[in-house]
C-alpha positions in Angstrom: 38.7 -42.9 -133.7 37.7 -40.7 -131.4 35.2 -38.1 -132.4 36.8 -34.5 -132.5 34.7 -31.9 -131.2 35.0 -28.3 -131.8 33.9 -27.0 -128.5 33.0 -23.4 -127.7 34.7 -21.9 -125.2 34.7 -18.4 -123.9 38.1 -15.9 -124.8 39.1 -13.6 -122.3 42.0 -12.0 -124.0 43.2 -9.4 -122.9 40.8 -8.7 -119.5 41.5 -12.3 -118.2 37.5 -12.5 -118.1 36.6 -16.3 -117.7 33.0 -16.0 -117.2 30.1 -14.0 -118.8 28.9 -12.7 -115.7 31.7 -10.2 -114.8 30.9 -7.2 -116.2 34.1 -6.8 -118.1 35.5 -7.8 -121.4 34.0 -9.4 -124.4 32.9 -12.5 -125.2 34.6 -13.9 -128.3 34.5 -17.4 -130.2 37.2 -19.5 -130.4 37.7 -22.8 -131.4 40.4 -25.7 -130.8 40.6 -28.6 -131.8 39.6 -30.9 -128.7 38.3 -34.3 -128.4 35.9 -33.3 -125.2 33.9 -36.4 -124.8 36.8 -38.3 -124.8 38.6 -36.0 -122.1 35.6 -35.9 -119.9 35.5 -39.5 -119.5 39.2 -40.0 -118.9 38.8 -37.2 -116.2 35.6 -38.5 -114.8 37.1 -42.2 -114.4 39.7 -40.8 -112.7 37.9 -38.7 -110.0 34.8 -41.0 -109.5 37.6 -43.6 -108.3 38.9 -41.0 -106.1 35.6 -40.4 -104.5 35.3 -44.2 -104.4 38.7 -44.5 -102.6 37.4 -41.9 -99.7 40.2 -39.2 -101.6 37.9 -36.8 -101.5 33.9 -36.5 -101.6 33.8 -34.3 -104.7 36.3 -32.3 -107.1 36.0 -29.6 -109.9 38.5 -29.2 -112.6 39.2 -26.2 -114.7 42.1 -25.9 -117.7 42.3 -22.9 -119.4 44.5 -22.1 -122.6 45.2 -19.3 -124.3 43.2 -17.1 -122.2 40.3 -19.3 -122.8 38.4 -21.7 -120.7 38.8 -25.2 -122.0 37.2 -27.7 -119.6 35.2 -26.9 -116.6 33.5 -29.5 -114.7 32.1 -30.7 -111.3 32.0 -34.2 -109.4 30.4 -35.4 -106.5 29.3 -33.6 -103.7 30.4 -31.4 -100.5 30.0 -34.2 -98.6 29.9 -38.3 -98.8 25.9 -38.0 -97.9 25.6 -37.0 -101.6 23.2 -34.2 -100.2 25.3 -31.3 -101.8 26.5 -31.5 -105.2 30.0 -29.9 -106.0 28.9 -26.8 -108.5 31.1 -24.6 -110.7 30.9 -21.6 -108.3 31.4 -23.1 -105.1 33.9 -21.6 -102.6 36.6 -23.8 -101.3 39.4 -22.9 -98.7 42.4 -22.8 -100.7 45.0 -23.6 -97.6 48.7 -23.4 -98.9 47.7 -22.2 -102.4 47.3 -18.9 -100.3 51.0 -18.3 -100.1 51.2 -17.9 -103.8 47.8 -15.6 -104.5 48.1 -13.8 -101.2 51.6 -12.4 -100.1 53.4 -13.4 -103.2 51.9 -10.9 -105.5 52.6 -7.9 -102.8 56.2 -9.7 -102.4 56.6 -9.5 -106.0 55.5 -5.7 -106.3 57.5 -4.9 -103.9 60.5 -6.3 -105.2 59.6 -4.2 -108.4 59.6 -1.1 -106.5 62.5 -1.6 -105.3 61.0 -1.5 -101.4 62.1 -5.2 -100.8 65.5 -6.7 -102.2 66.0 -10.8 -102.4 69.6 -10.8 -101.5 69.6 -8.6 -98.1 69.2 -10.2 -95.3 65.9 -10.7 -94.4 66.2 -8.5 -90.8 66.5 -5.9 -92.7 63.0 -6.0 -92.5 61.7 -8.2 -89.8 64.0 -5.9 -87.0 63.4 -8.9 -84.4 66.0 -11.2 -86.4 69.0 -9.0 -86.0 69.6 -10.2 -82.4 69.3 -13.8 -83.6 72.7 -15.1 -84.5 71.0 -17.9 -87.0 68.9 -15.6 -88.6 70.2 -12.4 -89.0 71.9 -13.2 -92.0 68.9 -15.4 -94.0 67.9 -13.6 -97.0 64.3 -13.4 -98.7 65.6 -15.3 -101.3 66.4 -18.5 -99.3 63.4 -17.8 -97.4 60.8 -17.8 -100.5 63.0 -21.1 -102.2 62.9 -22.7 -99.0 66.7 -23.0 -98.4 66.8 -21.1 -95.3 66.7 -24.5 -93.2 63.6 -22.9 -90.9 61.6 -24.9 -89.0 58.8 -26.4 -91.2 55.8 -25.1 -88.7 55.1 -24.6 -85.2 51.7 -25.8 -83.8 50.5 -22.6 -81.9 47.4 -23.9 -81.0 49.0 -26.0 -78.5 49.5 -22.6 -76.6 46.2 -21.9 -76.6 44.9 -25.3 -75.0 44.8 -27.0 -71.9 45.8 -31.0 -71.4 42.2 -31.7 -71.3 41.6 -29.7 -75.0 40.0 -26.8 -73.2 40.8 -23.1 -74.1 43.1 -21.5 -72.0 41.0 -18.0 -71.3 44.2 -16.0 -71.8 44.2 -16.7 -75.5 40.9 -17.8 -76.6 36.8 -16.8 -75.4 34.0 -17.6 -76.5 32.7 -13.8 -76.9 34.3 -11.0 -78.6 35.6 -8.2 -76.4 38.3 -5.4 -77.3 41.1 -7.4 -75.7 39.5 -10.3 -77.9 38.7 -8.9 -81.8 39.6 -11.5 -84.0 37.4 -14.0 -84.7 38.5 -17.8 -85.5 35.4 -19.3 -85.8 31.6 -18.6 -85.5 31.9 -18.8 -81.4 36.0 -18.5 -81.1 37.8 -15.1 -80.2 41.5 -15.1 -80.1 43.2 -12.1 -77.6 44.1 -9.4 -80.1 47.7 -9.7 -79.2 48.3 -13.3 -79.5 50.2 -12.6 -83.5 53.1 -11.3 -80.9 53.3 -14.5 -79.2 53.4 -16.4 -82.4 56.2 -13.7 -84.1 58.2 -14.2 -81.0 57.9 -18.3 -81.5 59.2 -18.1 -84.8 62.1 -15.6 -84.1 62.8 -18.2 -81.6 62.5 -21.0 -83.6 66.0 -23.4 -84.5 67.5 -23.2 -87.8 69.5 -26.1 -89.6 72.8 -25.2 -90.2 72.7 -27.2 -93.4 71.7 -25.3 -96.3 69.2 -27.8 -98.1 65.5 -27.6 -99.7 63.1 -28.0 -96.4 59.9 -26.4 -97.1 58.7 -24.0 -94.3 55.8 -21.9 -94.0 56.7 -19.9 -90.9 57.7 -16.9 -92.7 54.2 -16.5 -94.5 52.8 -16.0 -91.1 55.2 -12.8 -90.8 55.0 -11.5 -94.6 51.3 -9.9 -93.7 52.7 -7.5 -90.9 55.9 -6.4 -93.2 53.6 -5.6 -96.3 51.2 -3.7 -94.1 54.4 -1.9 -92.7 55.6 -1.2 -96.2 53.0 0.1 -98.0 50.8 1.6 -95.1 48.1 -0.5 -96.2 46.2 -3.3 -94.4 48.0 -6.6 -96.0 44.0 -8.2 -97.4 43.3 -4.5 -98.3 46.2 -4.3 -100.5 46.3 -7.6 -102.1 42.4 -7.1 -103.2 42.8 -3.3 -104.6 46.2 -4.3 -106.3 45.6 -7.1 -107.6 42.1 -9.4 -107.2 39.8 -5.7 -108.2 42.2 -5.1 -111.3 41.2 -8.9 -112.5 37.9 -9.4 -111.6 38.6 -12.2 -109.0 35.6 -10.7 -106.6 35.6 -14.1 -104.6 39.1 -13.9 -103.7 39.6 -12.9 -100.2 39.7 -13.8 -96.6 36.6 -14.5 -93.9 33.8 -15.5 -96.6 31.3 -16.2 -94.2 31.2 -12.5 -93.3 30.8 -11.4 -96.9 27.4 -12.5 -97.9 28.1 -14.4 -101.3 25.6 -16.3 -102.8 28.4 -19.1 -103.3 28.2 -22.4 -101.1 31.1 -23.0 -99.3 32.9 -26.7 -99.8 33.3 -27.9 -96.2 36.6 -29.5 -95.2 37.2 -31.1 -91.9 35.0 -32.3 -88.9 37.4 -31.2 -86.4 37.8 -33.1 -82.8 40.2 -30.8 -81.3 39.9 -27.3 -82.2 36.1 -26.4 -83.1 34.7 -29.5 -81.9 32.2 -29.5 -85.3 32.5 -29.3 -89.1 35.0 -26.5 -90.2 32.7 -24.4 -92.9 33.1 -21.1 -94.0 36.4 -20.5 -91.6 39.6 -21.3 -92.6 40.8 -24.9 -91.6 44.9 -24.0 -91.0 44.6 -24.0 -87.3 47.7 -21.1 -87.5 45.6 -18.8 -89.8 42.7 -19.3 -87.9 44.7 -18.1 -84.5 45.6 -14.8 -86.8 42.1 -14.2 -87.2 41.7 -16.0 -90.3 43.7 -13.6 -92.3 47.3 -14.7 -93.1 49.5 -15.2 -95.8 50.3 -19.3 -95.2 46.2 -20.1 -95.9 43.1 -18.3 -94.9 42.0 -17.3 -98.9 39.1 -18.8 -100.4 37.9 -18.3 -103.8 36.7 -19.9 -107.1 38.1 -22.2 -109.7 37.8 -19.3 -112.3 39.2 -16.8 -109.8 42.0 -18.7 -109.1 42.2 -19.2 -113.1 42.3 -15.5 -113.4 45.4 -15.0 -111.1 47.2 -18.0 -112.6 46.9 -16.6 -115.8 48.2 -13.2 -114.8 51.5 -14.9 -113.8 51.6 -16.9 -117.2 51.8 -13.3 -118.7 54.5 -12.4 -116.7 51.9 -10.1 -114.7 50.5 -8.4 -117.8 46.7 -7.2 -117.5 44.5 -5.3 -120.0 47.9 -3.8 -121.7 49.0 -2.7 -117.8 51.8 -4.5 -116.1 50.5 -5.0 -112.6 53.3 -7.2 -111.8 57.2 -6.2 -113.3 57.8 -8.7 -116.0 61.4 -9.5 -115.0 60.7 -10.2 -111.5 57.4 -12.5 -112.0 60.2 -14.1 -114.7 62.8 -14.4 -111.7 60.0 -15.9 -109.6 59.0 -19.0 -111.5 63.2 -20.1 -112.3 64.4 -22.6 -109.9 67.1 -21.0 -107.8 69.0 -23.5 -106.0 69.4 -26.2 -108.4 72.8 -27.3 -107.5 71.6 -28.3 -104.1 68.6 -30.4 -105.6 66.4 -27.3 -104.8 63.5 -27.9 -107.3 61.6 -24.8 -106.1 61.1 -21.1 -107.2 60.5 -18.2 -105.0 57.5 -18.8 -103.5 56.2 -21.3 -106.3 56.4 -24.9 -106.5 58.1 -26.1 -109.8 58.2 -29.7 -111.1 60.9 -32.5 -109.7 64.1 -32.4 -111.2 64.6 -34.4 -114.2 60.4 -34.7 -114.0 60.2 -35.1 -117.5 62.1 -38.5 -117.3 59.7 -39.7 -114.8 56.6 -42.4 -115.0 53.6 -40.6 -113.8 53.5 -42.6 -110.5 57.1 -41.1 -109.8 56.3 -37.4 -111.6 55.4 -34.2 -109.9 53.2 -32.9 -111.1 52.3 -34.4 -114.7 55.3 -35.6 -116.7 54.3 -33.3 -119.8 54.6 -30.0 -118.1 57.7 -27.8 -119.2 60.3 -27.1 -116.8 59.1 -23.3 -117.1 55.9 -24.3 -115.0 55.1 -23.6 -111.8 52.2 -23.5 -109.2 51.5 -24.9 -105.9 49.4 -27.3 -103.8 46.9 -26.9 -100.7 46.6 -29.3 -97.8 43.1 -29.2 -97.7 43.6 -31.0 -101.8 43.6 -27.8 -103.5 46.1 -27.5 -106.6 46.9 -24.7 -109.2 49.4 -25.1 -111.8 50.5 -22.8 -114.9 52.7 -23.2 -117.8 53.8 -20.4 -119.7 55.4 -22.6 -122.5 52.4 -24.0 -123.4 50.1 -21.6 -122.2 47.9 -23.6 -120.2 46.5 -23.3 -116.4 45.0 -26.1 -114.4 42.8 -25.8 -111.4 41.8 -28.8 -109.2 39.7 -28.3 -106.2 39.0 -30.9 -103.8 37.8 -31.0 -100.0 40.3 -33.9 -99.4 40.2 -33.7 -95.9 36.7 -33.9 -95.1 35.6 -35.8 -92.7 39.5 -36.1 -91.6 42.5 -34.8 -92.4 43.9 -38.9 -92.1 42.5 -39.3 -95.8 45.4 -39.3 -98.1 44.4 -41.1 -101.0 44.6 -37.8 -103.2 48.3 -38.3 -102.7 48.3 -42.2 -102.8 47.0 -42.3 -106.1 48.5 -39.2 -107.2 45.0 -37.8 -108.6 45.6 -34.6 -109.2 48.8 -35.1 -111.7 47.0 -38.1 -113.1 43.9 -35.7 -114.2 46.6 -33.1 -115.5 48.2 -35.4 -117.7 45.1 -35.9 -119.5 45.1 -32.8 -120.7 48.6 -33.0 -122.0 48.2 -36.0 -123.7 44.8 -34.9 -125.4 46.2 -31.3 -126.7 49.7 -33.0 -127.6 51.5 -30.5 -125.6 
């Protein structure tokens, strides 16, 4: 019989403080019957196997239960040369996890304030769609549940490069000027008004006549503009002041290379198309890059602890330190499956377990079969994954850079590593 270790972990209730260096809250002792050694061995085995199969050069896992860190460990290195070990306070490019930690809390707050309505045409807020027959009646609810039939993705980078791969000088330059003031990379500057071209292409994009689940990130490129227009505050400042600062998530934000963080930033891809060098400290996603790194579809960086804080905020249905930062009813609506009758598992912005997930074997499930139907989260293209389970009061954070050195590496998906690690904790905690 394995030895049971009563592992000391840091209580964060009610301040949602996950570390001792945050400057707020008090540390309380809490014990939970938990075989730490056995769980560590199981997680380590899964992740080391992933490293050997080029799923990623390194990763880290954080699990919190009942507002306390249960497990937080790092594995492997930043790159396959095994020079820089993964550290617990490393900053990661969160990719599409940005969607639920950037624009989504702002949208929830605006819905709660009556400034956005889920069930009126989105064209009420995005006027160009009033003139588009196929878009004028689409609602925000349909968009957030990926039920609107919108195109999944537009490669805007194609508009900026010549056939030989060189920059089109009317869109990209190697030095800053008043007309090229959005920095996309160390020596790449985007035309200040390129966002207008992106909006025009989104406005003209096709819409499927069939209303069914079809994942699309296009409107997440638009949401920051709407948030700014409705609040009068720049999108990045709005989410910082209203969400990240109140919960002490100091590393969550855009453009980390400009902020002098002491944290190391985990690299992503060795880019051969656009940047022609290793992408590190600048957003990997090209569309977010062409918006100057501040977007709603991608662009956020942060640590595992800070991600856990905002997921705990959701797990508590928007409550923090006795203050309801987000309306409880709104959060509960957003984490619900919206179009189950159409075989669409999604909530509003949030991903959900596969329908019937609890009946599936691990290899077929998403995420682990043991998660509750109430649970929710999101994944990111760079190899990130966050999941919250209010029923079991469990938060799971998995961070990796699976796109290093190339996005062609797909072993993370093929081996179902993130769900396998998640399952270890559900079984160990007998949830």
